[in-house]
PyMOL commands that place a pseudoatom at each C-alpha (Angstrom):
pseudoatom trace, name=CA, resn=MET, resi=1, chain=A, elem=C, hetatm=0, pos=[0.000, 0.000, 0.000]
pseudoatom trace, name=CA, resn=ARG, resi=2, chain=A, elem=C, hetatm=0, pos=[1.361, 3.372, -0.954]
pseudoatom trace, name=CA, resn=ALA, resi=3, chain=A, elem=C, hetatm=0, pos=[1.300, 6.264, 1.512]
pseudoatom trace, name=CA, resn=HIS, resi=4, chain=A, elem=C, hetatm=0, pos=[-1.191, 8.336, -0.492]
pseudoatom trace, name=CA, resn=ASP, resi=5, chain=A, elem=C, hetatm=0, pos=[-3.664, 5.424, -0.621]
pseudoatom trace, name=CA, resn=ASN, resi=6, chain=A, elem=C, hetatm=0, pos=[-4.456, 5.922, 3.067]
pseudoatom trace, name=CA, resn=HIS, resi=7, chain=A, elem=C, hetatm=0, pos=[-4.940, 9.701, 3.096]
pseudoatom trace, name=CA, resn=TRP, resi=8, chain=A, elem=C, hetatm=0, pos=[-6.953, 10.809, 6.117]
pseudoatom trace, name=CA, resn=LEU, resi=9, chain=A, elem=C, hetatm=0, pos=[-9.769, 12.192, 3.940]
pseudoatom trace, name=CA, resn=THR, resi=10, chain=A, elem=C, hetatm=0, pos=[-10.245, 8.871, 2.146]
pseudoatom trace, name=CA, resn=ARG, resi=11, chain=A, elem=C, hetatm=0, pos=[-10.568, 6.702, 5.252]
pseudoatom trace, name=CA, resn=PRO, resi=12, chain=A, elem=C, hetatm=0, pos=[-14.178, 5.489, 5.750]
pseudoatom trace, name=CA, resn=SER, resi=13, chain=A, elem=C, hetatm=0, pos=[-14.063, 6.391, 9.451]
pseudoatom trace, name=CA, resn=THR, resi=14, chain=A, elem=C, hetatm=0, pos=[-13.064, 9.979, 8.660]
pseudoatom trace, name=CA, resn=VAL, resi=15, chain=A, elem=C, hetatm=0, pos=[-15.721, 10.313, 5.955]
pseudoatom trace, name=CA, resn=ARG, resi=16, chain=A, elem=C, hetatm=0, pos=[-18.391, 9.092, 8.396]
pseudoatom trace, name=CA, resn=ILE, resi=17, chain=A, elem=C, hetatm=0, pos=[-17.240, 11.548, 11.088]
pseudoatom trace, name=CA, resn=LEU, resi=18, chain=A, elem=C, hetatm=0, pos=[-17.257, 14.433, 8.591]
pseudoatom trace, name=CA, resn=TRP, resi=19, chain=A, elem=C, hetatm=0, pos=[-20.815, 13.564, 7.474]
pseudoatom trace, name=CA, resn=ILE, resi=20, chain=A, elem=C, hetatm=0, pos=[-21.968, 13.549, 11.106]
pseudoatom trace, name=CA, resn=VAL, resi=21, chain=A, elem=C, hetatm=0, pos=[-20.197, 16.817, 11.977]
pseudoatom trace, name=CA, resn=PHE, resi=22, chain=A, elem=C, hetatm=0, pos=[-21.456, 18.679, 8.906]
pseudoatom trace, name=CA, resn=SER, resi=23, chain=A, elem=C, hetatm=0, pos=[-24.994, 17.338, 9.401]
pseudoatom trace, name=CA, resn=ILE, resi=24, chain=A, elem=C, hetatm=0, pos=[-24.984, 18.620, 12.977]
pseudoatom trace, name=CA, resn=ILE, resi=25, chain=A, elem=C, hetatm=0, pos=[-23.671, 22.016, 11.821]
pseudoatom trace, name=CA, resn=LEU, resi=26, chain=A, elem=C, hetatm=0, pos=[-26.400, 22.214, 9.175]
pseudoatom trace, name=CA, resn=GLY, resi=27, chain=A, elem=C, hetatm=0, pos=[-29.053, 21.260, 11.733]
pseudoatom trace, name=CA, resn=ILE, resi=28, chain=A, elem=C, hetatm=0, pos=[-27.841, 23.886, 14.194]
pseudoatom trace, name=CA, resn=THR, resi=29, chain=A, elem=C, hetatm=0, pos=[-27.714, 26.529, 11.471]
pseudoatom trace, name=CA, resn=VAL, resi=30, chain=A, elem=C, hetatm=0, pos=[-31.284, 25.793, 10.376]
pseudoatom trace, name=CA, resn=ALA, resi=31, chain=A, elem=C, hetatm=0, pos=[-32.523, 25.579, 13.987]
pseudoatom trace, name=CA, resn=LEU, resi=32, chain=A, elem=C, hetatm=0, pos=[-31.015, 29.002, 14.765]
pseudoatom trace, name=CA, resn=GLN, resi=33, chain=A, elem=C, hetatm=0, pos=[-33.589, 30.448, 12.416]
pseudoatom trace, name=CA, resn=PHE, resi=34, chain=A, elem=C, hetatm=0, pos=[-36.092, 30.085, 15.290]
pseudoatom trace, name=CA, resn=LEU, resi=35, chain=A, elem=C, hetatm=0, pos=[-34.002, 32.504, 17.365]
pseudoatom trace, name=CA, resn=VAL, resi=36, chain=A, elem=C, hetatm=0, pos=[-32.695, 34.925, 14.751]
pseudoatom trace, name=CA, resn=PRO, resi=37, chain=A, elem=C, hetatm=0, pos=[-35.241, 36.688, 12.559]
pseudoatom trace, name=CA, resn=VAL, resi=38, chain=A, elem=C, hetatm=0, pos=[-34.520, 36.404, 8.861]
pseudoatom trace, name=CA, resn=LYS, resi=39, chain=A, elem=C, hetatm=0, pos=[-34.618, 39.603, 6.840]
pseudoatom trace, name=CA, resn=GLY, resi=40, chain=A, elem=C, hetatm=0, pos=[-34.869, 38.962, 3.144]
pseudoatom trace, name=CA, resn=ALA, resi=41, chain=A, elem=C, hetatm=0, pos=[-35.570, 41.116, 0.144]
pseudoatom trace, name=CA, resn=PHE, resi=42, chain=A, elem=C, hetatm=0, pos=[-38.192, 38.650, -1.086]
pseudoatom trace, name=CA, resn=ALA, resi=43, chain=A, elem=C, hetatm=0, pos=[-40.892, 36.771, 0.800]
pseudoatom trace, name=CA, resn=ILE, resi=44, chain=A, elem=C, hetatm=0, pos=[-39.479, 33.373, -0.153]
pseudoatom trace, name=CA, resn=GLU, resi=45, chain=A, elem=C, hetatm=0, pos=[-36.216, 34.216, 1.619]
pseudoatom trace, name=CA, resn=LYS, resi=46, chain=A, elem=C, hetatm=0, pos=[-38.120, 34.355, 4.901]
pseudoatom trace, name=CA, resn=THR, resi=47, chain=A, elem=C, hetatm=0, pos=[-39.332, 30.749, 4.641]
pseudoatom trace, name=CA, resn=PHE, resi=48, chain=A, elem=C, hetatm=0, pos=[-37.930, 28.299, 7.167]
pseudoatom trace, name=CA, resn=GLY, resi=49, chain=A, elem=C, hetatm=0, pos=[-34.648, 26.735, 6.065]
pseudoatom trace, name=CA, resn=PHE, resi=50, chain=A, elem=C, hetatm=0, pos=[-34.478, 28.746, 2.845]
pseudoatom trace, name=CA, resn=GLY, resi=51, chain=A, elem=C, hetatm=0, pos=[-30.685, 28.727, 2.682]
pseudoatom trace, name=CA, resn=ALA, resi=52, chain=A, elem=C, hetatm=0, pos=[-30.528, 24.957, 3.182]
pseudoatom trace, name=CA, resn=TRP, resi=53, chain=A, elem=C, hetatm=0, pos=[-33.111, 23.925, 0.614]
pseudoatom trace, name=CA, resn=TYR, resi=54, chain=A, elem=C, hetatm=0, pos=[-32.102, 26.612, -1.884]
pseudoatom trace, name=CA, resn=GLY, resi=55, chain=A, elem=C, hetatm=0, pos=[-28.462, 25.538, -1.694]
pseudoatom trace, name=CA, resn=PHE, resi=56, chain=A, elem=C, hetatm=0, pos=[-29.437, 21.890, -2.081]
pseudoatom trace, name=CA, resn=LEU, resi=57, chain=A, elem=C, hetatm=0, pos=[-31.605, 22.588, -5.129]
pseudoatom trace, name=CA, resn=ALA, resi=58, chain=A, elem=C, hetatm=0, pos=[-28.887, 24.764, -6.685]
pseudoatom trace, name=CA, resn=CYS, resi=59, chain=A, elem=C, hetatm=0, pos=[-26.363, 21.948, -6.215]
pseudoatom trace, name=CA, resn=VAL, resi=60, chain=A, elem=C, hetatm=0, pos=[-28.710, 19.381, -7.770]
pseudoatom trace, name=CA, resn=LEU, resi=61, chain=A, elem=C, hetatm=0, pos=[-29.324, 21.705, -10.708]
pseudoatom trace, name=CA, resn=MET, resi=62, chain=A, elem=C, hetatm=0, pos=[-25.576, 22.196, -11.253]
pseudoatom trace, name=CA, resn=VAL, resi=63, chain=A, elem=C, hetatm=0, pos=[-25.017, 18.430, -11.265]
pseudoatom trace, name=CA, resn=LEU, resi=64, chain=A, elem=C, hetatm=0, pos=[-27.833, 17.905, -13.776]
pseudoatom trace, name=CA, resn=VAL, resi=65, chain=A, elem=C, hetatm=0, pos=[-26.522, 20.666, -16.061]
pseudoatom trace, name=CA, resn=ALA, resi=66, chain=A, elem=C, hetatm=0, pos=[-23.033, 19.144, -15.868]
pseudoatom trace, name=CA, resn=LYS, resi=67, chain=A, elem=C, hetatm=0, pos=[-24.428, 15.726, -16.816]
pseudoatom trace, name=CA, resn=VAL, resi=68, chain=A, elem=C, hetatm=0, pos=[-26.247, 17.193, -19.832]
pseudoatom trace, name=CA, resn=LEU, resi=69, chain=A, elem=C, hetatm=0, pos=[-23.137, 19.127, -20.907]
pseudoatom trace, name=CA, resn=GLY, resi=70, chain=A, elem=C, hetatm=0, pos=[-21.031, 15.993, -20.562]
pseudoatom trace, name=CA, resn=TRP, resi=71, chain=A, elem=C, hetatm=0, pos=[-23.498, 14.084, -22.706]
pseudoatom trace, name=CA, resn=LEU, resi=72, chain=A, elem=C, hetatm=0, pos=[-23.558, 16.819, -25.368]
pseudoatom trace, name=CA, resn=LEU, resi=73, chain=A, elem=C, hetatm=0, pos=[-19.808, 17.442, -25.481]
pseudoatom trace, name=CA, resn=LYS, resi=74, chain=A, elem=C, hetatm=0, pos=[-18.449, 13.913, -25.092]
pseudoatom trace, name=CA, resn=ARG, resi=75, chain=A, elem=C, hetatm=0, pos=[-16.028, 12.533, -27.649]
pseudoatom trace, name=CA, resn=PRO, resi=76, chain=A, elem=C, hetatm=0, pos=[-14.976, 8.961, -28.389]
pseudoatom trace, name=CA, resn=GLU, resi=77, chain=A, elem=C, hetatm=0, pos=[-12.059, 7.619, -26.343]
pseudoatom trace, name=CA, resn=ASP, resi=78, chain=A, elem=C, hetatm=0, pos=[-9.819, 7.568, -29.403]
pseudoatom trace, name=CA, resn=TYR, resi=79, chain=A, elem=C, hetatm=0, pos=[-10.805, 11.038, -30.597]
pseudoatom trace, name=CA, resn=TYR, resi=80, chain=A, elem=C, hetatm=0, pos=[-7.212, 12.325, -30.671]
pseudoatom trace, name=CA, resn=GLN, resi=81, chain=A, elem=C, hetatm=0, pos=[-5.700, 9.029, -31.821]
pseudoatom trace, name=CA, resn=SER, resi=82, chain=A, elem=C, hetatm=0, pos=[-7.766, 8.461, -34.931]
pseudoatom trace, name=CA, resn=GLU, resi=83, chain=A, elem=C, hetatm=0, pos=[-6.093, 7.719, -38.261]
pseudoatom trace, name=CA, resn=PRO, resi=84, chain=A, elem=C, hetatm=0, pos=[-5.423, 10.780, -40.415]
pseudoatom trace, name=CA, resn=SER, resi=85, chain=A, elem=C, hetatm=0, pos=[-7.374, 10.994, -43.623]
pseudoatom trace, name=CA, resn=ALA, resi=86, chain=A, elem=C, hetatm=0, pos=[-5.758, 10.236, -46.996]
pseudoatom trace, name=CA, resn=GLN, resi=87, chain=A, elem=C, hetatm=0, pos=[-5.634, 13.955, -47.855]
pseudoatom trace, name=CA, resn=GLU, resi=88, chain=A, elem=C, hetatm=0, pos=[-3.828, 14.818, -44.596]
pseudoatom trace, name=CA, resn=SER, resi=89, chain=A, elem=C, hetatm=0, pos=[-1.276, 12.038, -45.197]
pseudoatom trace, name=CA, resn=ALA, resi=90, chain=A, elem=C, hetatm=0, pos=[-0.596, 13.315, -48.721]
pseudoatom trace, name=CA, resn=ASP, resi=91, chain=A, elem=C, hetatm=0, pos=[-0.155, 16.882, -47.442]
pseudoatom trace, name=CA, resn=GLU, resi=92, chain=A, elem=C, hetatm=0, pos=[2.540, 15.789, -44.964]
pseudoatom trace, name=CA, resn=HIS, resi=93, chain=A, elem=C, hetatm=0, pos=[4.754, 14.252, -47.695]
for i in range(1, 93): cmd.bond("trace and resi %d" % i, "trace and resi %d" % (i + 1))
show_as sticks, trace
zoom trace
C-alpha cells in the first residue's frame, strides 16, 4: 500500500465523522432560524430553512446541467488518436 492510498480524507471512518459533523452544523444553522429573525428582500427568503433547501436545489441543478453538458460534449475515447485521412497524409509528404 502506498502512503497516499491511506490519506486521512479517504478513510471510511473519517468520511463518516465528517458527514456527522457537517450534518450537525447544518441542523444547528437551520434551527437558529427560530431565534434569529430572517430579513430577506423577497418573501421566499423568509421561509424556514431557505438557505438549506435553496443551496441543495442549486447543487442538484448544477449536477444535472453538468451531466447534460457531458453528454452533449463527449467525444470517443480515441478522438485524438484516430487515423489521419488520406488527404492529410498526402499533405505531410
